[in-house]
Structures are given as C-alpha cells and as structure tokens.
C-alpha positions in Angstrom: 25.9 72.5 20.6 22.7 73.2 22.5 24.2 71.5 25.6 27.3 73.7 25.3 25.2 76.9 25.1 23.3 75.8 28.2 26.5 75.1 30.0 27.9 78.5 29.2 24.7 80.2 30.4 25.0 78.3 33.7 28.6 79.3 34.0 27.8 82.9 33.5 25.0 82.8 36.1 27.2 81.1 38.6 30.0 83.6 38.0 27.8 86.6 38.7 26.4 85.0 41.8 29.8 84.2 43.1 31.0 87.8 42.6 28.1 89.1 44.7 29.0 86.8 47.5 31.6 87.8 50.1 32.1 84.3 51.4 33.4 82.6 48.2 36.9 81.3 48.5 37.1 79.2 45.3 37.4 80.8 41.9 34.0 80.4 40.1 35.7 79.6 36.8 36.9 76.4 38.4 33.3 75.3 39.0 32.4 76.1 35.4 35.3 74.1 34.1 34.4 71.2 36.3 30.8 71.4 35.0 32.0 71.4 31.4 34.4 68.5 32.0 31.6 66.5 33.6 29.4 67.3 30.5 32.4 66.3 28.3 32.6 63.0 30.0 28.9 62.4 29.8 28.9 63.2 26.0 31.8 60.7 25.5 30.0 58.0 27.6 26.8 58.5 25.7 28.7 58.3 22.5 30.3 55.0 23.5 27.0 53.5 24.7 25.3 54.6 21.5 28.2 53.2 19.4 27.8 49.8 21.1 24.0 49.8 20.3 24.8 50.9 16.7 27.3 48.1 16.3 24.8 45.5 17.6 22.1 46.9 15.2 24.5 46.8 12.3 25.5 43.2 13.3 21.8 42.3 13.1 21.5 44.1 9.8 24.3 42.1 8.4 23.5 38.7 9.9 19.8 39.0 9.9 19.9 40.1 6.2 22.2 37.2 5.4 19.9 34.7 7.2 16.9 36.2 5.4 18.6 36.0 2.1 19.5 32.3 2.7 15.9 31.6 3.7 14.7 33.5 0.6 17.0 31.5 -1.7 15.9 28.2 -0.2 12.2 29.2 -0.6 12.8 30.2 -4.2 14.4 26.9 -4.9 11.5 25.1 -3.3 8.9 27.1 -5.1 10.7 26.3 -8.3 10.8 22.6 -7.7 7.6 21.8 -5.9 5.3 22.3 -9.0 7.2 19.7 -11.0 7.2 17.3 -8.0 3.5 17.8 -7.6 2.9 17.1 -11.3 5.1 13.9 -11.1 3.2 12.7 -8.1 -0.2 13.4 -9.8 1.0 11.5 -12.9 2.1 8.6 -10.7 -1.2 8.7 -8.9 -3.1 8.5 -12.2 -0.9 5.6 -13.4 -1.3 3.7 -10.1 -5.1 4.1 -10.4 -4.9 2.7 -14.0 -2.8 -0.2 -12.8 -5.3 -1.0 -10.1 -8.1 -1.0 -12.6 -6.2 -3.2 -15.0 -5.2 -5.6 -12.1 -8.9 -5.8 -11.0 -9.9 -6.6 -14.6 -7.2 -9.3 -14.8 -8.4 -10.8 -11.5 -12.0 -10.9 -12.8 -10.8 -12.6 -16.0 -8.7 -15.1 -14.0 -11.7 -16.0 -11.8 -14.0 -16.3 -14.9 -11.4 -18.6 -16.5 -11.4 -20.8 -13.4 -15.2 -20.9 -13.4 -15.3 -21.8 -17.1 -12.6 -24.5 -16.7 -14.4 -25.9 -13.7 -17.7 -26.1 -15.6 -15.9 -27.9 -18.5 -14.1 -30.2 -16.1 -17.4 -31.1 -14.3 -19.0 -31.8 -17.7 -16.1 -33.9 -18.8 -16.0 -35.8 -15.5 -19.7 -36.5 -15.7 -19.3 -37.8 -19.3 -16.4 -40.0 -18.2 -18.4 -41.3 -15.3 -21.2 -42.2 -17.6 -18.9 -43.8 -20.1 -17.0 -45.7 -17.4 -20.3 -47.0 -15.9 -21.3 -48.2 -19.4 -17.9 -49.8 -20.0 -18.0 -51.5 -16.5 -21.5 -52.8 -17.0 -20.7 -54.2 -20.5 -17.4 -55.7 -19.5 -19.1 -57.4 -16.5 -21.9 -58.7 -18.7 -19.3 -60.1 -21.2 -17.4 -61.8 -18.4 -20.6 -63.4 -17.1 -21.6 -64.5 -20.6 -18.2 -66.1 -21.2 -18.4 -67.9 -17.9 -21.9 -69.2 -18.6 -20.9 -70.4 -22.1 -17.8 -72.1 -20.7 -19.9 -73.9 -18.0 -22.6 -74.9 -20.5 -25.4 -72.9 -18.7 -25.9 -70.2 -21.3 -29.7 -70.6 -21.0 -29.8 -69.3 -17.5 -27.6 -66.3 -18.4 -29.9 -65.2 -21.2 -32.6 -64.4 -18.6 -30.4 -62.1 -16.6 -30.0 -58.3 -16.8 -26.4 -58.8 -17.9 -27.8 -60.4 -21.1 -29.9 -57.3 -21.7 -26.9 -55.1 -21.3 -25.1 -57.0 -24.1 -28.2 -56.8 -26.3 -28.3 -53.0 -25.8 -24.6 -52.7 -26.5 -24.8 -54.7 -29.7 -27.7 -52.5 -30.8 -25.9 -49.2 -30.2 -22.2 -50.1 -30.9 -21.3 -49.5 -34.5 -17.6 -50.7 -34.3 -18.3 -54.4 -34.0 -18.2 -56.4 -37.3 -21.5 -57.4 -38.8 -20.8 -61.1 -38.8 -19.8 -61.1 -35.1 -22.8 -58.9 -34.3 -25.2 -61.4 -35.9 -23.6 -64.4 -34.2 -23.7 -62.8 -30.7 -27.2 -61.4 -31.4 -28.4 -64.9 -32.4 -26.9 -66.3 -29.1 -28.6 -63.7 -27.1 -31.9 -64.2 -28.9 -32.0 -68.0 -28.1 -34.5 -69.4 -25.6 -33.5 -70.6 -22.2 -33.7 -74.3 -23.3 -31.4 -73.8 -26.3 -28.1 -75.5 -26.0 -26.2 -73.5 -28.7 -23.2 -75.8 -28.2 -22.0 -75.9 -31.9 -21.2 -72.2 -31.9 -20.4 -71.5 -28.3 -16.6 -71.7 -28.8 -16.7 -69.1 -31.5 -19.0 -66.9 -29.5 -16.7 -67.1 -26.5 -13.9 -65.9 -28.7 -15.9 -63.0 -30.0 -17.1 -62.0 -26.5 -13.5 -62.2 -25.1 -12.2 -60.0 -28.0 -15.0 -57.5 -27.3 -14.1 -57.6 -23.6 -10.4 -57.0 -24.3 -11.2 -54.1 -26.7 -13.6 -52.5 -24.2 -11.0 -52.9 -21.4 -8.4 -51.2 -23.5 -10.8 -48.4 -24.5 -11.7 -48.0 -20.8 -8.0 -47.8 -19.8 -7.4 -45.2 -22.6 -10.4 -43.2 -21.5 -9.3 -43.4 -17.8 -5.8 -42.2 -18.8 -7.3 -39.3 -20.7 -9.5 -38.5 -17.7 -6.5 -38.5 -15.4 -4.5 -36.3 -17.8 -7.5 -33.9 -18.0 -7.7 -33.8 -14.2 -4.0 -33.0 -13.9 -4.2 -30.2 -16.5 -7.3 -28.8 -14.6 -5.5 -28.9 -11.3 -2.4 -27.3 -12.7 -4.6 -24.6 -14.3 -6.4 -24.0 -11.0 -3.1 -23.7 -9.1 -1.7 -21.3 -11.7 -4.9 -19.2 -11.7 -5.0 -19.2 -7.9 -1.4 -18.0 -7.8 -2.2 -15.3 -10.3 -5.2 -14.2 -8.4 -3.3 -14.1 -5.1 -0.6 -12.0 -6.8 -3.1 -9.6 -8.4 -4.9 -9.2 -5.0 -1.6 -8.4 -3.3 -0.8 -6.0 -6.0 -4.2 -4.3 -5.8 -4.0 -3.9 -2.1 -0.5 -2.5 -2.3 -1.4 0.0 -5.0 -4.5 1.1 -3.2 -2.3 1.8 -0.2 0.0 3.8 -2.6 -2.9 5.7 -3.9 -3.8 6.8 -0.4 -0.2 7.8 0.4 0.2 9.6 -2.9 -3.0 11.5 -2.3 -1.8 12.7 1.2 1.6 13.5 -0.3 0.1 15.7 -3.0 -2.0 17.6 -0.6 0.9 18.1 1.7 3.1 19.4 -1.2 0.4 21.7 -2.3 0.0 23.1 1.2 3.8 23.4 1.5 3.9 25.3 -1.8 1.2 27.7 -0.7 2.9 28.2 2.7 6.3 28.7 1.1 5.0 31.2 -1.3 3.5 33.2 1.5 6.6 33.0 3.6 8.8 34.0 0.6 6.7 37.1 0.0 6.8 38.0 3.7 10.6 37.5 3.9 11.2 39.6 0.8 9.1 42.4 2.3 10.9 42.1 5.6 14.3 42.1 4.0 13.4 45.3 2.0 12.2 47.0 5.2 15.3 45.8 7.0 17.6 47.2 4.4 15.7 50.5 4.4 15.8 50.6 8.2 19.5 49.8 8.3 20.3 52.6 5.8 18.2 55.1 7.8 19.9 54.0 11.0 23.4 54.4 9.4 22.5 57.9 8.2 21.2 58.9 11.6 24.3 57.5 13.3 26.6 59.4 11.0 24.7 62.7 11.7 24.7 62.1 15.5 28.4 61.2 15.4 29.2 64.4 13.6 27.1 66.5 16.0 28.7 64.7 19.0 32.2 65.3 17.7 31.4 69.0 17.2 30.1 69.2 20.8 33.2 67.5 22.1 35.5 69.9 20.2 33.5 72.9 21.4 33.6 71.7 25.0 37.3 71.0 24.8 38.0 74.5 23.3 35.8 76.1 26.0 37.5 74.3 28.8 40.9 75.3 27.3 39.9 78.9 27.2 38.5 78.9 30.7 41.6 77.2 32.1 43.7 80.0 30.7 45.4 82.2 33.4 43.8 85.4 32.1 40.3 83.9 32.6 41.2 82.8 36.1 42.5 86.2 37.0 39.4 87.9 35.6 37.2 86.2 38.2 39.5 86.4 41.3 
C-alpha cells in the first residue's frame, strides 16, 4: 500500500508539471497508468520470486525435518542398545580373562605332572638298571660255575670274582631253599684243591634252576620296564598335546582380550558421540520447526499485503483508464 501511495503522489506531481508545459502532446494520465502498470508487474514478479524461495524453504523444512527425525530415531535406537552391548562385551571380557587364568593354571599343572612323571620314570629306570645289572652279573656267575663244574675245574672258578658274586647273592637272596643254599654255600666255601665230585651233579642242577629262575625274573622285570616306558611316553605325548592346546587357547584368548578392550572403548566413545549428536539434532529440529512456522506466518502476511497492493493497483489503473479521467487532463 505504501508503494501505491508513492505512485499516486508521483502521478499527481507529473500531472501538474505536464499542465504547466505548453509542449506536451501526450495525456499525462497515460504516463501515470504506465507507471502503475510497471509497478503492478514488478509486484507480481517479486511475488513469484518470493513464492519460489518460500517453496524451496518449505521443501527444506519438510525434507530436512524428515531427515533429522530419521537421524534422531536411529540415534535413539543406538543409545538404547549400546549400553547392553557394552555390558555384554564387558562380561565376555571378564569371562575371557577368567578362562585365560584357568588355562594358565591347567598348563602349569600339566607341566608339573610331566616333571613328576619324569622324576618317577628316572627313578624307576635307575632301579631297573641296577636290578638288571645284578641279574646279569649273577646269571653270568651261575653260567660260569656250571661250566666249571661240568669241566671238573671247580677249584679254579672258586678263586674268581664270579664266585664272589654267587656268595653275595646267596647271602642276600631269601627266596632260595635252605637246603639248596647250604649245598651251594658249601661248594663255594671249598678250597681250590677240593674236588667236590660227589655232589657236583646236584649242585649243577641247583645252579641251573637258579639261573632259569633269575632269567625268568629278569624277563618279567624287563617286560614291566618296557610297559612302564610305554605308559610314560604316552603320558608325555598326551600332556604335550594338552599343553600345546592350552598354549594356543591362551594366545587366542589374549588376542580376544585385546580386541574386546578396543571394542568396548569404541562402543563407549560411540555412545558418548551419539548422545551428543542426538541432543544437537533434537535442538536443531526444534529450532527448524520454529523457524518454519515463523517463515510460514511471515509468508502469509506478505502474501496478503501483496494481494491487497495488486488489487489497489488494478483498481487505480481502472479508474485512471476511465474516459472521464482522460478528458480531465487533456
């Protein structure tokens, strides 16, 4: 309306000036009408341009608000789920650490079991070696004694170390019969010049029986030793396999501990960042809705004012184009 008033003021000024001039050939009302029509066109063009800008802004309000709402919904979902995910990861981390501790204890126990079994095996092997050496020495001595008796040269044998081995054996072995012990002891106690022929056959029989018994006992002890060695080796293989598996498990779980630790930190940071972003988006959305509402109100007011201006301009142009108005300024 202010622009219309200015236009009318200009029109009045122009009309007066034209009346004072003797050289004017064109009716001054025509110039006023042309000015008003130009102003009418400008108002229409400004309205169209502003309408396009308003439509773009409203499109942003609609789409931007929709995008923000989608972002807010996603953030709210994440903020709701992340704490439970963090808790689950922390529980898994604690359990993994406990598993590592247990596996380490099991590995220590397995190594201790191997060391204990090795100590026992070494002790058993040493005992068997000593026992076998004694058996071998005694059996060898018996073989030599039988050979000497069969050749009739027992006197020479009695001076050898093999004879002393037999004496020691008879003194320490409690399994031999007393009668047999006395007969063999008497043989071994004879002098080098003694013939001992009357009882040599019986003594040979006793010595051979002793040799056979000792050979059988040695074979049994050897079999037991071989069985013990097999059991030990199987135990060592099983424990080694167990230790290797525990070591692999420990290394894998230690790696998991590191990965879980990083994952928990990242989720905690993600939660913090998402909470901040959610707050900022909500604030921006509220401001956007307020701004859009204000813009709509301003647009409606300007549209109403512009419509009133266009009506007034159209009415004025109509009045000025009337024949009476044109005749007035001829």
